[in-house]
C-alpha positions as CSV (number, residue, x, y, z in Angstrom):
1,X,-0.4,-0.1,-0.3
2,X,1.6,3.2,-1.1
3,X,1.1,6.4,0.4
4,X,-1.1,7.8,-1.8
5,X,-3.7,5.1,-1.3
6,X,-3.8,5.8,2.1
7,X,-6.1,9.1,3.0
8,X,-6.3,10.2,6.7
9,X,-8.6,12.5,8.1
10,X,-8.3,15.6,10.8
11,X,-9.3,14.2,14.1
12,X,-13.2,15.2,15.2
13,X,-14.6,15.4,18.3
14,X,-17.8,13.8,17.7
15,X,-20.8,15.4,19.7
16,X,-23.3,13.3,21.7
17,X,-27.3,14.3,20.6
18,X,-28.7,11.2,22.6
19,X,-28.6,12.0,26.0
20,X,-32.5,11.7,26.2
21,X,-33.6,9.0,23.9
22,X,-36.0,6.6,24.7
23,X,-37.0,3.5,23.5
24,X,-39.1,0.7,25.1
25,X,-40.5,3.6,27.6
26,X,-36.8,3.9,29.7
27,X,-33.6,6.0,28.9
28,X,-31.0,4.3,26.4
29,X,-27.1,3.3,27.6
30,X,-26.6,6.5,25.7
31,X,-27.6,7.7,28.9
32,X,-24.7,8.9,31.1
33,X,-26.2,7.2,34.4
34,X,-27.6,4.7,32.8
35,X,-23.8,4.1,30.8
36,X,-22.3,3.8,34.5
37,X,-25.2,1.7,36.0
38,X,-23.9,-0.7,33.0
39,X,-20.3,0.0,34.0
40,X,-19.2,1.6,31.1
41,X,-16.7,4.9,31.7
42,X,-19.9,7.1,30.2
43,X,-22.8,7.6,27.3
44,X,-21.4,6.3,24.2
45,X,-22.4,8.0,21.1
46,X,-24.3,5.9,18.4
47,X,-21.6,4.6,16.3
48,X,-23.3,6.0,13.0
49,X,-22.1,9.2,14.3
50,X,-18.5,8.5,12.8
51,X,-19.5,7.8,9.0
52,X,-19.8,11.5,8.5
53,X,-16.0,11.6,8.7
54,X,-15.4,9.1,5.8
55,X,-17.7,11.1,3.4
56,X,-15.5,13.1,2.4
57,X,-12.6,10.4,1.6
58,X,-15.4,8.5,0.1
59,X,-16.0,11.2,-2.3
60,X,-12.9,11.8,-3.3
61,X,-12.0,8.2,-4.0
62,X,-15.2,7.1,-5.8
63,X,-16.6,10.7,-7.3
64,X,-20.2,11.3,-6.9
65,X,-20.9,7.7,-7.6
66,X,-20.7,7.4,-4.1
67,X,-23.7,9.3,-3.2
68,X,-25.9,7.3,-5.6
69,X,-24.3,3.7,-5.4
70,X,-21.9,3.6,-2.3
71,X,-21.7,1.2,0.5
72,X,-20.3,1.6,3.9
73,X,-19.9,-1.5,6.2
74,X,-18.4,-1.3,9.8
75,X,-17.9,-3.3,13.1
76,X,-18.1,-1.0,15.9
77,X,-15.2,-2.0,18.0
78,X,-15.2,0.5,20.9
79,X,-17.4,3.1,22.4
80,X,-16.6,6.8,21.9
81,X,-18.0,9.4,24.6
82,X,-18.3,12.8,24.2
83,X,-15.0,14.6,24.5
84,X,-12.8,12.1,22.6
85,X,-11.2,12.6,19.1
86,X,-11.4,10.5,16.9
87,X,-9.7,10.3,13.1
88,X,-10.6,7.8,9.8
89,X,-8.5,6.3,7.4
90,X,-9.6,4.8,4.1
91,X,-7.2,2.4,2.5
92,X,-8.2,1.8,-1.5
93,X,-6.7,0.7,-4.4
94,X,-8.7,1.7,-7.1
95,X,-12.1,3.6,-7.0
96,X,-13.6,-0.6,-8.8
97,X,-12.1,-2.6,-5.6
98,X,-13.5,-2.6,-1.9
99,X,-11.5,0.0,0.3
100,X,-10.8,-1.3,4.2
101,X,-11.8,1.6,6.2
102,X,-11.1,2.0,10.0
103,X,-11.3,4.8,12.8
104,X,-9.3,5.3,15.7
105,X,-9.2,7.6,19.0
106,X,-6.0,9.7,19.6
107,X,-4.3,6.8,21.4
108,X,-5.1,4.6,18.7
109,X,-7.5,2.8,20.4
110,X,-9.8,1.3,17.8
111,X,-12.9,2.8,17.1
112,X,-14.7,0.9,14.0
113,X,-13.3,-1.5,11.2
114,X,-14.9,-1.8,7.8
115,X,-15.2,-1.4,4.2
116,X,-16.5,0.7,1.7
117,X,-17.4,-0.4,-2.2
118,X,-19.3,0.8,-4.9
119,X,-21.9,-0.9,-6.9
120,X,-23.3,-2.6,-8.7
121,X,-20.8,-5.4,-7.9
122,X,-20.1,-4.1,-3.8
123,X,-17.6,-7.0,-3.6
124,X,-17.3,-8.9,-0.3
125,X,-18.8,-6.0,2.9
126,X,-17.3,-6.4,6.5
127,X,-20.8,-7.6,7.4
128,X,-20.9,-10.2,4.6
129,X,-17.6,-11.4,6.0
130,X,-19.2,-11.1,9.4
131,X,-22.2,-12.7,8.9
132,X,-20.7,-16.1,7.2
133,X,-18.9,-16.5,10.5
134,X,-22.1,-16.0,12.8
135,X,-22.5,-17.9,16.2
136,X,-26.1,-18.5,15.8
137,X,-28.5,-18.2,18.6
138,X,-28.8,-20.4,21.2
139,X,-32.4,-21.3,22.3
140,X,-32.1,-17.2,22.9
141,X,-33.7,-15.6,25.6
142,X,-34.6,-12.0,25.1
143,X,-35.4,-12.6,21.4
144,X,-36.9,-15.9,22.1
145,X,-40.0,-13.9,19.9
146,X,-37.8,-13.6,16.8
147,X,-37.0,-15.3,13.9
148,X,-34.8,-15.2,10.8
149,X,-37.2,-14.5,7.8
150,X,-39.6,-12.5,9.6
151,X,-40.9,-9.4,8.2
152,X,-42.0,-6.3,9.7
153,X,-45.5,-6.2,10.9
154,X,-45.3,-2.4,9.5
155,X,-44.1,-3.5,5.9
156,X,-44.0,-0.7,4.4
157,X,-43.8,1.8,7.2
158,X,-43.7,5.5,5.6
159,X,-40.8,7.5,6.5
160,X,-39.5,11.1,5.2
161,X,-37.1,13.4,6.7
162,X,-37.0,17.2,7.0
163,X,-35.0,19.9,7.8
164,X,-37.2,20.8,10.9
165,X,-38.5,17.7,12.1
166,X,-37.9,16.3,15.2
167,X,-37.4,12.4,15.0
168,X,-39.2,11.6,17.8
169,X,-38.2,9.9,21.0
170,X,-35.5,7.6,20.0
171,X,-33.8,10.4,17.8
172,X,-35.0,13.6,20.2
173,X,-33.6,15.9,17.6
174,X,-33.9,17.5,13.6
175,X,-31.6,17.3,10.9
176,X,-31.4,21.1,11.3
177,X,-29.7,20.3,14.8
178,X,-27.6,17.6,13.5
179,X,-25.8,20.0,10.4
180,X,-25.0,22.1,13.3
181,X,-22.9,19.6,15.5
182,X,-21.9,17.2,12.5
183,X,-18.2,16.3,12.2
184,X,-17.7,16.5,8.2
185,X,-19.9,19.2,6.8
186,X,-20.5,18.6,2.5
187,X,-22.3,20.5,0.5
188,X,-24.6,18.2,-1.1
189,X,-26.1,18.8,2.2
190,X,-27.9,21.7,1.1
191,X,-29.3,21.8,-2.9
192,X,-25.6,22.6,-3.8
193,X,-24.9,19.5,-6.0
194,X,-25.6,17.3,-9.0
195,X,-29.6,16.3,-8.2
196,X,-30.6,20.1,-7.1
197,X,-32.0,18.3,-3.8
198,X,-30.2,18.1,-0.4
199,X,-29.1,14.9,0.4
200,X,-29.7,13.3,3.6
201,X,-26.2,12.6,5.6
202,X,-24.9,9.0,5.5
203,X,-25.2,9.3,9.2
204,X,-28.7,10.2,9.3
205,X,-30.2,7.6,7.1
206,X,-29.7,5.3,10.1
207,X,-31.9,7.7,11.8
208,X,-34.2,7.7,9.0
209,X,-34.4,4.0,9.3
210,X,-34.8,3.6,12.8
211,X,-36.9,6.4,14.3
212,X,-40.1,3.9,13.1
213,X,-38.5,0.9,14.0
214,X,-41.7,0.6,16.7
215,X,-43.7,-0.1,14.0
216,X,-41.7,-3.3,13.3
217,X,-43.5,-5.8,15.4
218,X,-40.1,-7.3,16.7
219,X,-40.4,-7.9,20.0
220,X,-38.2,-8.7,22.6
221,X,-38.1,-9.0,26.2
222,X,-37.5,-6.4,28.5
223,X,-36.5,-3.6,29.5
224,X,-33.2,-4.6,28.6
225,X,-30.2,-2.5,26.4
226,X,-28.9,-2.7,23.5
227,X,-26.7,-1.1,21.7
228,X,-25.6,-1.1,17.6
229,X,-22.6,-3.7,17.1
230,X,-22.5,-3.7,13.6
231,X,-24.1,-1.4,9.9
232,X,-24.1,-1.5,6.3
233,X,-25.6,1.6,4.5
234,X,-25.9,0.4,0.3
235,X,-27.1,2.5,-2.0
236,X,-28.7,1.4,-4.8
237,X,-30.4,3.6,-6.4
238,X,-29.5,7.1,-4.7
239,X,-28.9,9.2,-3.3
240,X,-31.5,9.6,-0.3
241,X,-33.3,13.5,0.1
242,X,-34.2,15.5,2.5
243,X,-38.0,15.9,2.8
244,X,-38.8,13.0,0.6
245,X,-41.5,10.2,1.4
246,X,-40.1,7.0,1.1
247,X,-41.4,3.1,2.3
248,X,-39.4,1.2,4.4
249,X,-39.4,-2.6,4.4
250,X,-37.8,-4.8,7.5
251,X,-36.6,-8.0,7.4
252,X,-34.9,-10.0,10.2
253,X,-31.9,-11.8,8.4
254,X,-29.9,-13.4,11.6
255,X,-30.1,-13.9,14.8
256,X,-26.9,-14.7,16.5
257,X,-25.1,-14.4,20.5
258,X,-21.8,-13.7,22.1
259,X,-20.9,-14.1,26.1
260,X,-22.5,-11.4,26.5
261,X,-25.3,-10.7,23.8
262,X,-27.9,-11.4,22.2
263,X,-28.1,-9.8,18.4
264,X,-30.7,-9.1,15.9
265,X,-30.0,-8.6,12.5
266,X,-32.6,-6.7,10.5
267,X,-32.2,-5.2,7.0
268,X,-34.6,-2.3,6.0
269,X,-35.0,-1.8,2.3
270,X,-35.9,1.9,1.3
271,X,-38.0,2.4,-1.3
272,X,-39.1,5.6,-3.2
273,X,-42.6,5.9,-2.3
274,X,-43.4,7.4,-5.5
275,X,-41.7,5.5,-7.9
276,X,-41.3,2.2,-5.8
277,X,-38.0,2.4,-7.0
278,X,-35.5,0.4,-4.3
279,X,-32.9,3.3,-3.3
280,X,-31.3,1.5,-0.4
281,X,-30.5,-1.2,1.7
282,X,-29.7,-1.0,5.4
283,X,-28.5,-3.3,8.0
284,X,-28.5,-3.4,11.8
285,X,-26.7,-5.5,13.8
286,X,-28.5,-4.7,17.1
287,X,-26.7,-5.9,20.5
288,X,-28.6,-6.9,23.7
289,X,-26.6,-6.5,27.0
290,X,-28.2,-10.2,28.8
291,X,-26.7,-8.5,32.4
292,X,-29.2,-5.4,31.3
293,X,-32.3,-7.7,31.5
294,X,-33.3,-8.9,35.1
295,X,-34.6,-11.8,34.1
296,X,-32.1,-13.0,31.9
297,X,-30.2,-15.9,34.6
298,X,-33.7,-17.3,35.3
299,X,-35.4,-17.8,32.0
300,X,-31.6,-18.6,30.8
301,X,-31.5,-21.3,33.7
302,X,-34.9,-23.3,33.0
303,X,-34.4,-23.5,29.3
304,X,-31.0,-25.7,29.8
305,X,-28.4,-23.0,28.4
306,X,-25.0,-23.1,29.5
307,X,-24.4,-19.5,31.5
308,X,-20.5,-20.0,31.2
309,X,-20.2,-20.0,27.0
């Protein structure tokens, strides 16, 4: 890898905007006290916040096609709290090849690792590789009511994002407020772009696809605390535009388990509500902490699960 193939961004301080986030009637891990109670050093910044730092570098590698057919696929490694500095790196060979991406803190602690690529042949993505090696969930407790192939009860959900629209209890802020604190601005977030319409920032695509997720009917036991473990955003016929109507269709594509978590992998397909064109596919690996569910041990023992594995 020559120096010219390595792009390195500046250190930035991502901002915490989910301190008041609520889901299932309780505060999330992004609340300082909740994070402390679970043994974390502080309330983590949501993973896709880091995606904004990649956008200028990926635009440089892939050109405007990045906004139309780009795919970012990342596994989150270490939580970041407000005040910590993060920089991102992109290692690429050529625009038609899969690029390696990573992010790290000032002291070198890895934040995420993954891939970026361009369609229609996206190559093997980070989440492709990880799903191929999954440890299937063995008699899940928290996720016992879910199954692979299950479709969202609300399919299709209606979704739209205006500049001044508060995105609800899960995302208690608007796009305008996010753009005031975003780590990397880009002219394409206004109408100064080849499409003549404001593009939804990459990190806000996660908000677009998640804020109506309560309609999915994917029931999990709780209260329990979940966090984003991995995420993929694949543009197929992009970009996604501000103040444009979309339909969301959800499907559970995998269930997995680790020593500390039970995880669901949900694919959300973003469809243009006016043309029925498939615009994007978003995969979210959401991991629920076993220790955060009060009845976990009792119910696991009743199922005969090995709690040491």
